[in-house]
LUMKEDREN-551583 format. One line per field, with one value per residue (C-alpha): chain; z, y, x; residue in three letters; residue number from 1. Coordinates in nm, 3 decimals, decimal comma, m for minus. Example, Ala and Ser with C-alpha at 12.3 -4.5 7.8 and 13.67 -1.06 7.14 Angstrom:
BEGIN
chaine <- (A A)
pz <- (0,780 0,714)
py <- (m0,450 m0,106)
px <- (1,230 1,367)
residu <- (ALA SER)
num <- (1 2)
REM end
This chain:
BEGIN
chaine <- (A A A A A A A A A A A A A A A A A A A A A A A A A A A A A A A A A A A A A A A A A A A A A A A A A A A A A A A A A A A A A A A A A A A A A A A A A A A A A A A A A A A A A A A A A A A A A A A A A A A A A A A A A A A A A A A A A A A A A A A A A A A A A A A A A A A A A A A A A A A A A A A A A A A A A A A A A A A A A A A A A A A A A A A A A A A A A A A A A A A A A A A A A A A A A A A A A A A A A A A A A A A A A A A A A A A A A A A A)
pz <- (m1,187 m1,381 m1,753 m1,966 m2,221 m2,507 m2,832 m3,077 m2,914 m2,918 m2,629 m2,644 m2,450 m2,301 m2,185 m2,010 m2,278 m2,035 m2,119 m1,945 m2,104 m1,888 m1,605 m1,615 m1,736 m2,096 m2,235 m2,577 m2,717 m2,862 m3,162 m3,323 m3,116 m3,040 m2,735 m2,461 m2,177 m1,850 m1,672 m1,954 m2,108 m2,456 m2,745 m2,810 m3,094 m3,355 m3,555 m3,267 m3,185 m3,033 m2,914 m2,544 m2,287 m2,047 m1,688 m1,444 m1,078 m0,834 m0,479 m0,268 0,059 0,294 0,178 0,509 0,486 0,127 0,194 0,493 0,261 m0,045 0,084 m0,262 m0,410 m0,588 m0,552 m0,815 m0,641 m0,814 m0,691 m0,596 m0,408 m0,169 m0,351 m0,280 m0,332 m0,042 m0,080 0,117 m0,185 m0,425 m0,516 m0,594 m0,944 m1,048 m1,423 m1,544 m1,903 m1,994 m1,632 m1,382 m1,026 m0,819 m0,446 m0,255 m0,020 0,289 0,275 0,231 0,500 0,751 0,690 0,633 0,343 0,091 m0,057 m0,401 m0,760 m1,084 m1,358 m1,253 m1,056 m0,674 m0,540 m0,210 m0,184 0,124 0,252 0,565 0,851 0,930 0,593 0,215 0,164 m0,066 m0,260 m0,467 m0,444 m0,602 m0,352 m0,570 m0,461 m0,628 m0,482 m0,325 m0,301 0,036 0,220 0,400 0,702 0,842 1,175 1,276 0,916 0,801 0,577 0,751 0,598 0,749 0,889 0,793 0,889 0,603 0,678 0,422 0,410 0,337 0,152 m0,110 m0,045 0,063 0,301 0,671 0,970 0,761 0,494 0,178 m0,075 m0,186 m0,291 m0,639 m0,654 m0,916 m1,114 m0,963 m0,955 m0,783 m0,943 m0,840 m0,849 m1,100 m1,333 m1,301 m1,422 m1,724 m1,827 m1,723 m1,790 m1,790 m1,456 m1,100 m0,750 m0,477 m0,176 0,117 0,035 m0,339 m0,627 m0,779 m1,150 m1,284 m1,474 m1,151 m0,972 m1,239 m1,240 m0,862)
py <- (1,742 1,720 1,638 1,571 1,856 1,653 1,542 1,306 1,370 1,750 1,985 2,216 2,536 2,575 2,883 2,946 2,977 3,158 2,966 2,669 2,340 2,108 2,361 2,308 2,500 2,488 2,556 2,654 2,549 2,820 2,611 2,533 2,720 2,395 2,404 2,148 2,023 2,027 1,736 1,485 1,635 1,610 1,857 1,922 2,177 2,269 2,091 1,861 1,759 1,411 1,420 1,348 1,441 1,181 1,225 1,198 1,090 1,380 1,448 1,739 1,775 2,023 2,161 2,070 1,709 1,675 1,835 1,606 1,306 1,469 1,711 1,781 1,903 2,239 2,438 2,650 2,972 3,181 3,444 3,293 3,357 3,141 2,915 2,949 2,575 2,333 1,987 1,852 1,916 1,724 1,375 1,236 1,089 0,799 0,728 0,430 0,319 0,290 0,290 0,568 0,585 0,893 0,867 1,117 1,317 1,309 0,929 0,882 1,138 0,954 0,634 0,793 0,555 0,392 0,054 0,001 m0,107 0,090 m0,166 m0,441 m0,210 m0,220 0,134 0,321 0,681 0,884 1,214 1,372 1,421 1,773 1,928 1,920 1,657 1,365 1,098 0,784 0,470 0,126 m0,155 m0,410 m0,512 m0,767 m1,076 m0,959 m0,702 m0,527 m0,380 m0,061 0,137 0,454 0,513 0,835 0,957 0,621 0,363 0,026 m0,317 m0,490 m0,824 m0,762 m0,565 m0,317 0,058 0,336 0,715 0,855 1,141 0,954 0,580 0,517 0,222 0,301 0,114 m0,135 m0,193 m0,242 m0,215 0,115 0,189 0,340 0,686 0,693 0,978 1,142 1,474 1,641 1,711 1,816 1,506 1,667 1,748 1,391 1,262 1,493 1,384 1,016 0,885 0,532 0,578 0,486 0,631 0,443 0,326 0,121 m0,160 m0,157 0,092 0,256 0,326 0,666 0,494 0,341 0,674 0,862 0,593 0,597)
px <- (0,138 0,465 0,489 0,795 0,789 0,927 0,761 0,933 1,270 1,254 1,185 0,885 0,818 0,473 0,284 m0,047 m0,315 m0,544 m0,863 m1,022 m1,126 m1,332 m1,287 m0,910 m0,604 m0,487 m0,139 m0,007 0,329 0,551 0,655 0,318 0,059 m0,123 m0,351 m0,289 m0,509 m0,317 m0,492 m0,450 m0,132 m0,282 m0,292 m0,663 m0,633 m0,373 m0,100 m0,008 m0,366 m0,369 m0,006 0,044 0,307 0,446 0,326 0,617 0,620 0,580 0,466 0,347 0,533 0,693 1,028 1,191 1,072 1,190 1,529 1,586 1,549 1,710 1,977 2,127 1,798 1,779 1,456 1,285 1,188 0,921 0,674 0,341 0,020 m0,177 m0,420 m0,789 m0,839 m0,879 m0,730 m1,026 m1,250 m1,025 m0,908 m0,563 m0,582 m0,359 m0,352 m0,149 m0,183 m0,552 m0,667 m0,732 m0,864 m0,949 m0,872 m1,093 m0,869 m1,098 m1,124 m0,748 m0,666 m0,887 m0,688 m0,346 m0,282 m0,517 m0,422 m0,571 m0,514 m0,500 m0,541 m0,302 m0,072 m0,106 m0,069 m0,068 m0,186 m0,096 m0,234 m0,084 m0,333 m0,210 m0,129 m0,157 0,115 0,031 0,219 0,155 0,369 0,377 0,311 0,490 0,838 1,064 0,898 0,572 0,295 0,274 m0,022 0,070 m0,037 0,118 0,287 0,462 0,506 0,645 0,478 0,478 0,423 0,120 0,231 0,595 0,904 0,935 0,933 0,953 0,957 0,611 0,785 0,991 0,946 1,306 1,359 1,397 1,542 1,739 1,474 1,684 1,398 1,245 0,888 0,867 0,710 0,430 0,269 m0,036 m0,217 m0,510 m0,847 m1,193 m1,417 m1,652 m1,364 m1,234 m1,571 m1,544 m1,195 m1,213 m1,567 m1,426 m1,247 m1,335 m1,340 m1,155 m1,354 m1,230 m1,476 m1,405 m1,395 m1,704 m1,686 m1,785 m2,066 m2,199 m2,169 m2,364 m2,632 m2,678)
residu <- (UNK UNK UNK UNK UNK UNK UNK UNK UNK UNK UNK UNK UNK UNK UNK UNK UNK UNK UNK UNK UNK UNK UNK UNK UNK UNK UNK UNK UNK UNK UNK UNK UNK UNK UNK UNK UNK UNK UNK UNK UNK UNK UNK UNK UNK UNK UNK UNK UNK UNK UNK UNK UNK UNK UNK UNK UNK UNK UNK UNK UNK UNK UNK UNK UNK UNK UNK UNK UNK UNK UNK UNK UNK UNK UNK UNK UNK UNK UNK UNK UNK UNK UNK UNK UNK UNK UNK UNK UNK UNK UNK UNK UNK UNK UNK UNK UNK UNK UNK UNK UNK UNK UNK UNK UNK UNK UNK UNK UNK UNK UNK UNK UNK UNK UNK UNK UNK UNK UNK UNK UNK UNK UNK UNK UNK UNK UNK UNK UNK UNK UNK UNK UNK UNK UNK UNK UNK UNK UNK UNK UNK UNK UNK UNK UNK UNK UNK UNK UNK UNK UNK UNK UNK UNK UNK UNK UNK UNK UNK UNK UNK UNK UNK UNK UNK UNK UNK UNK UNK UNK UNK UNK UNK UNK UNK UNK UNK UNK UNK UNK UNK UNK UNK UNK UNK UNK UNK UNK UNK UNK UNK UNK UNK UNK UNK UNK UNK UNK UNK UNK UNK UNK UNK UNK UNK UNK UNK UNK UNK UNK UNK UNK UNK UNK UNK UNK)
num <- (1 2 3 4 5 6 7 8 9 10 11 12 13 14 15 16 17 18 19 20 21 22 23 24 25 26 27 28 29 30 31 32 33 34 35 36 37 38 39 40 41 42 43 44 45 46 47 48 49 50 51 52 53 54 55 56 57 58 59 60 61 62 63 64 65 66 67 68 69 70 71 72 73 74 75 76 77 78 79 80 81 82 83 84 85 86 87 88 89 90 91 92 93 94 95 96 97 98 99 100 101 102 103 104 105 106 107 108 109 110 111 112 113 114 115 116 117 118 119 120 121 122 123 124 125 126 127 128 129 130 131 132 133 134 135 136 137 138 139 140 141 142 143 144 145 146 147 148 149 150 151 152 153 154 155 156 157 158 159 160 161 162 163 164 165 166 167 168 169 170 171 172 173 174 175 176 177 178 179 180 181 182 183 184 185 186 187 188 189 190 191 192 193 194 195 196 197 198 199 200 201 202 203 204 205 206 207 208 209 210 211 212 213 214 215 216)
REM end
């Protein structure tokens, strides 16, 4: 996930607090020492308690695929280790305004793209069949809402002629409209329930709310 590290017009510097809250990472800001929850981007302790950071659009993709579509991109290169987490055990979470929906990765991967709604926003979530690539797009164009399927790494309009890159949503093969990339992040389903008790899980035949899931 990517947050804008700005509060009331001033930049803040964040560090790893080292403790977990709700089984997820926490940060501290160097200015006030407030403690922040990474998943919800909110200060949970300290002088800035209750402040929130803006979640920005992002995607997870192969460097070669991204560079092919965005040749002028600069990359941040930092030492890292292989993660022990498997994307198959997670969900892609889309939070827009007061609404959130978790899209389970195995279900989306089986389809290639999941068409759904978060509040009143029609969205499409994609997960590559052969890797850990995922992205979230708006399905609303200027004059219509599109339903999407995927063919050869391209998003294709069902019943229409539109084709878009599954990496960044740019129009392909003469399509002059682009799909807007939306914010999203990955979470373990159990952690999603903790942070978003009023949320829902996407299913192909209709969403199931967290309340319904816990009651079942």
